[in-house]
Steps between C-alpha positions, in 0.01 A plus 500: 500500500184285475421213726601218248837688439560533872445120553739412227763735646467357847463144389856537349614639831347206683659267251839634580429496869422123476864433402626625845339209671795265453734731678256690722619326821858569417423863440284547800784630717691674225534871510249697293608592163570875461292703260663544157676834447522706191264608226166325417681316209763379744226353724330327205831359383566375852151345507548309174859393594363353817236307299765365264714387800198336666513744795125535493453623854766778425302585190175541700677720758569747221116544459208640693445145618792519747298552821274209416782268400691578821182418711456150362657210683644188348187297517294773349742532213482127445126521465538692173740257335255281327266774397757713322790282397311423173521871414881497471500546128350839543841630605663652189816329395663825397430867592680809385437850620435745216427816681328670797269795586512688830207699646587613845478201737378264233675342200439266206775286364450329162625145462521309187412126525399235247702387207689676219217416257234599751640763734273646774546809708349492841470811733611432854363754755706604802454732797749659740460391857735596789743623248515185284328398187272200515303320229120546506234777527427709798130383522617140501765581756243635733286196462795272576583706818147481628456119431847387591553127434127462461546670161637176351226282615232743379662529155534120471125474578414761237713329246362153566144631493546677158679188366212277622249715318706505187535121516124458512468712191763273342296192602197657343689554168652155529150341522388664187812366306453155659135480425577579129736204483266266692159512344375777741597324817704677764796352690599475869811672626728202429369484139573872449849453630559198273379693201744780582247770552590568865829455688577188705539691819132576511451150637666601822523805713877523567577763250158648437387543869159392389304171453316479175210264411286442193158333543342353183127435442403132453498535123822718505318770298536763771743566784580722801842584650612615841815624664568538878816610678725217626551684823241765576661831597843389390478412132171671430163610642261501208308190387400478127225328317452485114196390303337616177409832650867585578724523801379576847745572784454551870686467833341180619744420773694268272188283435363417150278764346170414330239706323279499811772676704 
């Protein structure tokens, strides 16, 4: 599994985790949910059933994320709400198990998602731990055990940093399109949003975790762009700088990055 795929996988997990915030306090003293029993397919069915019934915490407890989820307190759960609630559409509306493969203490369950016209089969990996099947890989399970609740914070930083870099590339492409429509002149961030080239939430840091800025030359014929974490060490560590030479990135302690740094 490559880095980008891992980020997408755990972004979805964090998305689901965010929905526990509303009931986190009520669940704080509740007994821990038992591990699902049965075959790998049974566990995957239980996982998707929990998602459909909005029992998102129960769903996460059926995965390798269980020790990290149980370590988070109500306030820490709440911190993820804004970041990942916007990713709710990533949860498939329907999922049907079509088969499974067993190899010792590891298994793969195949789940059909999507629509009738565009069906999609996704492999779901599981491992057996303490006599029960849980969703996830053994390598990732070891990472979660080592990091504990810190795992979620580190994954959020990685996702925000990758998204910030991707957004700067989008700004770069947006400026090319904007200049073609405006006699070679580039636009500020607000102009790019109004033109529909970049999303509205780039004007704030609530969902992105980063502050973005575009600086135009006096004649609007050139531009630079920056991105810094809204909260250094919590929503990101890297600062980014974009000019005609490309994107530079560095841990600048949350401060703006410039070519001289």
